[in-house]
N, C-alpha and C positions, 0 to 999 in steps of 0.2 A: 459802195459797201452794202451787203445784204441788210435788209430791214429786220429788225427784231419782231417776232410774232407778238400781236396784241389780242386781248380778250374780245369776245363778240360784243358789238356796239350796245350800250343801254346800261343803265344801273338800276333796276327795278327793287323796290323796298319789299319788306315782309307785308306791309299793309297794302301795297299794291298788288301782291300777289294773288289774293282772292279776286279782285276786280279782273285781273289778266286772265285767270282761268276761265271764268264765265265769258269773257269777251272772246277768248280764242274758240272755245266750244260752240259759241253762237254762230261765228263765222271766221274761219281761219283766214279767208282771203282778206276780208274787212281789217282782222287783226293785224296782219303783216303789212298790208298796204298802208294803213293809217300811221304805222310806226315809221315806215320808210317815208311817208310824206312829212312826218313830224320833224325829222332831221334834214329834210332836202335842202332847205333854205341855208342852213349852216355849213353843209357840205355836200353839194351836188354830186361831186364825183364818188363819195361813199355811198349814196343811194343808188347811182346808175351801176356800180359794181355788184350790187346785191351782196353786200356784206352780211354776214351772219349777225342776227339779232339776238340780244340776251333778254329773256324773259322769266318770269317765276310763274310756274303753273303747277298747282297741286303741291305748292310750297317747295318745288324743287327748282334748281337752276337748269334752264333749257336753253341751248342754242337752236335757233330756227333757221334752217339752211334753204336759201331759194336761188343759189347760183347754180347753173348747170355743171359748170367743172367741178364745183365743191361736190356736188350729189354725186357725180361719176367717181370722184376720188374716194368718197365714203363707201360707196358700193363696189367698186372695181379694182381699187389700189389695195393689194393684199397687205401691203405695210401699214396702211391706215385701219382697213377692215379687220384686221386681226386684233386690234385694240379696242374693238366695239363689240357689244354684245346685243343681240335681239332678245335672247333669254330673260336676262335682267331687266330690259325695258318693259317687255311686256308680261312678266310673271303675274302681277297683280291683276291685269286686265284680262288676260287669256287664260292662264293655267288653271283657275277653277272650273272653267267652262269648256276647255279643250285640253284636257290633261294628257300627259305622256302615254305612249309614244306619239310625238308631235313634231313634224318638221319645223314648223315655224318658231318653236322655242329652243331649237338645237343652235349651237355655235359650231364654227370650224375648231379641230378637224372632225368632231363626232358628227356633224352634219352630213359629210361627204358621201359616205357609203349608203346611209338611208335614202338620200336624194337620188342617188344612181339607181338603187332598186326600184323606186317609185317611178323614175323616168321610163324604166323597161316595162313596169306595169302599164303606164299610161299609153305605151304603144299599142297595146291590145284594143284601145278604143278606136283607133284609126278606121278600122274596116266597118264601124257600125254608126259613128257619128253623123255623117252626111245624110245617109238613107233615114235615120232617126229623127234627125232635126228637121229635114225637109217635110216629112210626113206630118210631125207635129205642128209646124209652122202653118202649113196648109189647112189642117182641121182647125187650128186656134183661129186663124184669120177668117175661114169661110163659115165658122159659126156665126160670125158678126153679120148682121143683116146689111148687105150692100146698100151704101148711101147712108148709113147712120154714122154718128160721131161717137168717138172714144177718147178717154184720158189716156194718151199714149204711154206715159210712164207706168201706169196702174196695168194697162194691158200687156206692157213688157215684162211686167213683174209676174203676172199669171203665167205668161209664155215661160218665162225663165225657170219658174218651179217646175213646170211640165218637162222642160228640157233636161235640166241637171238631174231631177229624180229618176227620169226614164233612162238616162245614160248610166246612173250608178246603181239604181234599185230596180226591183220589180222584173228582173230578167226571168223569163220563162213562167211568168204569172199569168193568169187570166186578167182581162179588163177590169173587172169588179174588184178582185183582190189587189191588184196593183193600184187601182184609185184608192181604195181604202187605206193602203199603206202610205201613199203619197198625202193624203188629207192628215193623217196622224202626225207624220214627220214635219209637214209644213206648221201645224199648230204648236207643236213642241218646239221646233226651232224658232218660232216667233216669240214664245216665253223665254227661250234662253237668251236670245238677243236683248230683249227688254231687261233682263236681269244683268246682263253683261254691262250694259251702258246706263244702268240706274244712278241716278244722282243720290239715292239712298244706298250706299254700299255695304249694308248690314244685312245679314240673313235673319229674318224674324218670321216664326212660324207658330201662330196661336190659333185657338178654335176661332176666333173672331176675325183674324187678319193674317195675311201673309204678304211679306215684302216681295217686291219684285225679283230681288236676288234670290230669296228662298224658292220661288216659283221657277226661276231660271235653273238653279242647281238640280231641283227635282225633275225638271225636263231634260237636263242633260244625263241624269241616271237612267231615265226611261229610254232616250234615245240610244244609249250604250247597249242596253239590254236588246232593244229592237234590232239594232244593226249587228250585234253579235248573232242574233238568230238568223238573219239575212244571209250573212256570211256562211253560216253553217248549212243552210239550206241551198246554196248555191244561187242566190238570187241577186248577186252583183257580178261584175264581169272579170273580177280578178280571182282566178282559181287559185287554190292553195291546198296543201295537205297537212301543214304544221300549225300547231296551236298558237305558236308566237306569231307567225305570219297573220293568222286570222285576227288575233288581238289587234295587231297593227293596222289591217285594213279596216277593221270595224272603228278603230279609233279616229282614222282619217276620213272615213265616211262622214263623220261628225262635222268635220271641216268642209268637204266638198259639197255637202248638202245644206250648209249653213244658211240662215237667213241673209248673212252678210255676203255671202257668196252670190246668192240669188239677186240681192239688190244691187250688187256691182255689176252683174251681167244686164240687169234691166236697165242700168244707168247707161252702160255702154250702148246698148241697143237704141235706146231712147235718142241719144245724141247722134247715132249713126243713121237712123231712119229720118230725123229731121234733116240732117245734111243732104241725105239722099232725094228727099222729096219736096222740101220747102226751101231750101237754100237757092237763092237766084244770082248772088254776086252784084257788082255794081250796074252792070249793064242788064236790060231785060234779056234774060237768057232762059233757056229751057232748064227744066229740073236735071240734077245729075243723074237720076234714074233713067230719063229719056236718052241722054248721052251715052250712057254705059250699054244700054240695052240696044241702041241702034250702031254701035261700033262694028264695022266689018272686019276689023283686024281682031281676031280672037286672043291673041297674045297681048296686045295693046289694052284690050278690055280687061284683062286679068290683071295687068299691072296697075292699071287705073282703079281697080276695086281694091286692090292691096294697099294702094297709096290712100285711098280714101279711108280705109279702116286704120292706118297708121297715123293720119293726120287727125283723125277724131280721137284716137287713144292720146296724142300728144297734147291737144288742147282741152280735152274733157275727160281726164282720167278718173274712172268711177271712185278710187279712193284717193283722197288728197294727198296722202303721205304715209310713211312710216317712221317708226321710232328706233334708236339704238340708245345704248348706255355706254360711255366711255369706261374702259377698264385700265387705261393709262393716258396720260396727257396725249392729245394729237394736235397736229398742226396741218391746216388747210392751206392750199396755195403755196407755191415754192417761191423763195426769196431769191433764187437763181435767175439771172438773166432778166430782171425786172428793172423797168425805168421807174425810179422813185417818184418822179414828178406826174407819172400817168397811172401808176398801179398802186392799189392799197397794200398795206403791209400784210403778210400771212396772219392767219388767226390761229390762235391756240384755244383749244377748248379742254379744259382741266378734267382729270380723273373724276368719275363718278358724276358727271353732268349728264342730262338726257339731251339727245340729239334728235330734233323733229325734222325730218326730211321732207320739204314742202314740194310735191311733184309739179303742183299746178304753175307755181312760180318759176320753178327750174326749166320747165319745157317751154316757157315764153321769155326765156332770157335773150335779149338782144345780141349780146355777145356770142352767142352760138347760132341764133337763128335770123340776125340781121334785123332789117326795117319791117319784115313781115313776121316777126315773131309773135305778135299778138293776133295774126290774121288767119283765117281759114283759107288755105291754098290747097284745095283738093289734088292737084297732080303734084305736089311737093316731092313725093317719092317716087314718082314714075321714072325718072333717070337719076336715081340715088347716087350714082357713081360720078356724077358730073361736079360736085362741089361739095365742099366741107359741110356747109350749112344744110344740105339735103341728105346727107349720110346719117346724121343724128336722129334718133328715134326719141319718143319721150319716154316717161317713167310709169306707164300704167301697170306695168308687170315688174316693176323694180329693175334690177340689173345685177351682173355679177353672179358670184357663187350661190347667193341667196336668192336670185330671181325667181319669180312666180313659177311653180311647177306646171300650172295650168296654162301657160301662155299661148302654146300652139293650139291646144284643145279650144280655147275659147275664141281664138282668132278664126279657127276652122268653124266653128259655130256662128260667129259673126258673119263671115263670107257666105255660109250656107243660107243664113236667113235672107241676106240680100239677093242671092241667086235665085231663092225660091219665090220671093216677092216678084222678082222681075221676069219669072218664067224661063231664066236661062237653062241650058242643058249643062250643068257643072260635069265636067270630066270624072269628079269624084262621087258624083250622085249614083245611088243604086235604085232610083225610082223605078218601079215596075209599070208596065202597061204601054201601049203605043201612044196615048195622048201625052201632049205637054202640059206641065202643070200650069194651071190657070194663073194668069198675071193679076197681081194685086196691086193697087194704087191707093196712096195716101195722099189726101189733099189737105193742106194747112194754109192758114192765112197768115202771111209774114207780119202783117202790120198788128196783128193780135198778140205776136210773142213778145213779152217784156223785154226791156233792153238788158237787164241783168242776164237773162237766159241767152239773149244773143251774143252777149259778151263771154259767157261760159262756152258758146259754140264757136267763138272767133269771128261772128259775123259782124259785130261792132267794136270799135276800139274806143279807148279813153272815157268808158263807162266808169262813173265814180264807184269805189269800194262800196260805199253805203247801199247803192242800188244794187250791185251784185248780192250783198248780204240780204237785201230785201226779197230778191227773186229766186235765189238758188240756196237750197239746203245742202250743206257740205258733209255732215256727220250723220250717220256713219259711212253714207256713200253720198255723192253728188246727185241731185236731181231738182228739178223745178219745185218751187213751194207750192204753186198753184197749177190746177190741171192745164196741160196743153192739149188743146182738142184737135183732133184730125178726122177727117171723113175717110172711111174706108170704102173703096169701090173694087168690086170683083165680079 
């Protein structure tokens, strides 16, 4: 007989809600793992199945989802996704700082046509991305004195600002004018992010003091004016002749050049370069950078690089998760063809609950990725057609109809960064001149990388959640809490 759906596990009280709110924001990984461990003794099967967890966050009922199959059902099953709203979930956090028109806040069916329009616009970037990124990467790394050490994340954040602002702004401008625009945007976007994530969510503006939220809202207004001017002057790559389209483009430039987008790219590049240059595996092996660079089979090398990017995304997604709000009761997990002794009952999430989709946990689900779910396996996706567990990607860019618009662009950027550092002649590269790009090498000390950072990368397993929380900052994007120093050689 089919099992009746049950509510998410846990019964938090109102008094516990404040504690859970701060606990989650301090470290989502520690928050979720500690609750799994808390009831592992009483019901091991429940913990192993990654059942949804009931929490009280910001005084709302929240279902925290960390099962791979549940996440795919939420994002890709139209029957479930149609009863979930991203607009309602993000309205308080996003709308004041990223007002409409805004793809992130649109739900189906209104979302479909605007996303198609933007997918067509993004295709215009394909011809400029590789050449632009290659030059920026070379200039950025070669400005660093060979032999000196850098904080890798901070350097990648600086690089990410240069990349995203060069792609979306300052087209046709002189170097000095373009640099001035970039500096202004960077400063304003930082103010906007601080206002968006302020723990004091009230706008106060007095002659003596302004709240972070007030500064953030003022930064948004100034950015809107600046981007409208940039679009009207043709300084962005999306050409248009209509006023409505110009407004749409200016509004989305606010998203594409946001501090959150920059930090997400910096997070991905930090993890990718650590995997490329510092990871060694269990046996004394050469770095992945040396293996890829010396591959005679060009096609295999391309597959290996793609696999490296996908595996980095799976284990170390820049954004730990996303939110939805239920507009009707939904049921996760089917009760059909289930063995009651082996599988938990389906989970019902009631109407008007928030659903927090935890990408980090879902992409490490043993039910999908087997015994290597927690481990960094750089060639996992080289032969992706050979098994089910190798076919599944992580959720760094979401999935389904609401998947990230910038997925292909960012993957192209990441691959170009690696190819440029390795001195590879990319088939997509438009670099001019007879000389090959100089090879750049990063040297890091594996023994000095904290265990929580190695767990984030998938180099170490069975690291305690408390250590993960100590070594990795997860909001608004994932990054090491303390500097990871690498030496730059070129």
